[in-house]
N, C-alpha and C positions, 0 to 999 in steps of 0.2 A: 320111863320111857316117855316121850313127849305126847301131848295129844294135839287133835285137830290135823288138818290136811297141809302136809308140807310140800309135797310134790303133786303135779298134775301131768298127764299124758294126753296128747291129741293125736288120734290116727284120722286121716281124711275118710270121711264117710261114716264116722262113727261119733257118738257123743265123747264130750271131755270126760276123763275118769280120773278120780283121785283115789282109786281103790288099792293104793299101795299098801301091803300090810308090813307092819314093823316087825323085823325079826330079832333086832337087838337094837341097843341104844343108838347105834349110827348105821343100821342096814334095812333097806326098804324093798320089798320085792312086789312086783306087778305081773299078773298072770296075763298075757296077751292071747286070747281066743283067735283061732282061724288066722295064723301068723303069716301063711302062704298069701293071703290077700293085702298084706301091707307092704307098700313099696317105700314109704319113709313116714317117720313119725317125730313128734317133738316132745322133749321133756322140759318142764318148768318149774321153778322154784316158788312156792306160793308165799313162804314166810321166808325172810331173810336170814341166813346163816351168820354167825361171827365174821368179821371182815377178812380174817385170815383163813376161812373155811371154804370148802367147795363139796361138790358131790360129783363121784366119778360114775358113769354110766356103764353098764355091762349087760350082756344077754347070754341067755344060756339055753341050750336046746335039751330035751330029754335025754337022759335021765337027771339033767340039772346037776352036773358036776364039774364041767369044764366051762368056767366064765370067761368071756371075750371081752375085752375093753372096747368101747365105743368113743368115750370122750368125756367131758366134763361140764359142769356148770358153776358158776361161782357168782357172789353177790355182784360183781361188776358185769358179769354175763349171765343172767338168771335163767335163759333158756337158750336151747339149742335143737336145730332139726338134723335129724339122722337120717341117711339112707338105710334101709334094712338089710344087712349084708347077708341075711339067711334067705333072701328070696331068690327062688330059681335054682338055689344050689341045695336044698334040703329035701327030703321026702315031706309029704303033707303031715303035719302035726297039728294036733287040736290046740294045743298051748305051748307057748313059749314062755320064758320068765325074761323080765328086765330088772336089775337091780341097781340102786343107788347106794354108794358107801361113802 
């Protein structure tokens, strides 16, 4: 597994976080507390991936089984701003998860 921070997440009103947990060689997960307060967020690549690679972005609500695709970032487009699709449509959860693969 790789060391160092590869991805960052920015949520308005919160400090930048690089607390993605590496679950496998190509899967990173970030817990997002108080997701009902998030209207949009950005995911950025901090270290370049090989030219032919990218990272797909997903989110999941408890019990963390059904991952839903949000988009992707690549070497040519290393950051992306996403609207929080769960906002206003879910009960208040303490934590959701974002995943890069």
